[in-house]
C-alpha positions in Angstrom: -13.4 -65.5 -54.4 -14.0 -64.5 -50.7 -11.0 -63.7 -48.5 -10.3 -65.9 -45.5 -10.5 -64.4 -42.1 -6.7 -64.6 -41.7 -6.1 -62.9 -45.0 -8.6 -60.2 -44.1 -6.9 -59.7 -40.8 -3.5 -59.4 -42.4 -4.8 -56.9 -44.9 -6.3 -54.8 -42.2 -3.1 -55.0 -40.1 -1.1 -53.8 -43.1 -3.5 -50.9 -43.7 -3.4 -49.9 -40.0 0.4 -50.0 -40.0 0.5 -47.8 -43.1 -1.9 -45.3 -41.5 0.2 -45.1 -38.3 3.4 -44.5 -40.3 1.7 -41.8 -42.3 0.1 -39.9 -39.5 2.2 -40.8 -36.4 -1.0 -41.5 -34.6 -2.2 -44.8 -33.2 -4.8 -46.5 -35.3 -8.4 -47.0 -34.0 -11.5 -48.5 -35.4 -11.6 -51.9 -37.0 -8.3 -53.1 -35.5 -9.3 -52.5 -31.8 -10.7 -54.9 -29.2 -10.8 -58.5 -30.1 -9.3 -57.9 -33.6 -6.3 -56.0 -32.4 -3.1 -58.0 -32.7 -1.6 -59.1 -29.3 1.8 -60.5 -28.3 1.8 -63.8 -26.5 4.0 -64.6 -23.5 6.8 -67.2 -24.1 4.6 -69.9 -22.4 1.6 -69.2 -24.6 3.8 -68.9 -27.7 4.7 -72.6 -27.3 1.1 -73.3 -28.1 0.0 -70.6 -30.6 3.3 -69.6 -32.2 5.4 -66.4 -31.8 3.5 -64.3 -34.4 1.3 -61.4 -33.2 -2.3 -62.5 -33.6 -5.7 -61.1 -32.9 -7.1 -62.4 -29.6 -9.8 -64.4 -31.4 -7.1 -66.3 -33.4 -5.2 -67.0 -30.1 -8.3 -68.5 -28.6 -8.9 -70.5 -31.8 -5.4 -71.9 -31.7 -5.7 -72.8 -28.1 -8.9 -74.7 -28.8 -7.2 -76.5 -31.7 -4.4 -77.5 -29.3 -6.9 -78.7 -26.7 -8.8 -80.9 -29.2 -5.6 -82.2 -30.9 -4.2 -83.4 -27.6 -7.7 -84.6 -26.3 -7.5 -82.4 -23.2 -11.3 -82.0 -22.6 -12.5 -83.8 -19.5 -14.4 -87.0 -20.5 -17.2 -86.5 -17.9 -17.7 -82.8 -18.3 -16.5 -81.4 -21.7 -16.6 -77.9 -20.2 -13.5 -78.6 -18.2 -10.0 -78.7 -19.7 -7.4 -81.0 -18.2 -4.1 -79.1 -18.6 -1.0 -80.8 -19.8 2.5 -79.3 -19.0 2.2 -76.5 -21.5 -1.4 -75.5 -20.5 -0.6 -75.8 -16.8 1.9 -72.9 -17.3 -1.0 -70.8 -18.7 -3.8 -71.9 -16.3 -1.7 -72.2 -13.2 -3.5 -75.4 -12.3 -4.3 -78.9 -13.5 -7.9 -78.2 -14.6 -9.8 -75.1 -15.8 -13.3 -74.6 -17.1 -13.7 -73.3 -20.7 -15.3 -70.2 -19.1 -12.3 -69.2 -17.1 -9.9 -70.0 -20.0 -10.1 -66.5 -21.4 -9.2 -65.0 -18.0 -6.1 -67.1 -17.9 -5.2 -66.3 -21.5 -5.5 -62.5 -21.0 -2.7 -62.7 -18.3 -0.4 -64.0 -21.1 -1.3 -61.5 -23.8 -0.2 -57.9 -24.2 -0.9 -55.2 -26.7 1.5 -54.9 -29.6 3.8 -52.0 -29.1 4.1 -49.7 -32.2 
């Protein structure tokens, strides 16, 4: 049976943490970039949860939130109409899906070892 993406991510995170403890060196390779766990700001944590997640999972959870609360603009689906929680993240009432990652990155920080 194939592992889910979240299970694979958790397994890779555990292996990376084990390697860091054994060598006292930061881990590189497969857990860098978009797959590296990040910490969310308190405002973003209201939407995605308080757990450290890879950036790709954060974006996925934000999209789930947008679709669940029907926040895409009716006339132009590329635009997101922010509710109170998303307005804290975007800093404005409406943002395009293309600028969403720019706004999210301001609310994410690398996990400190």
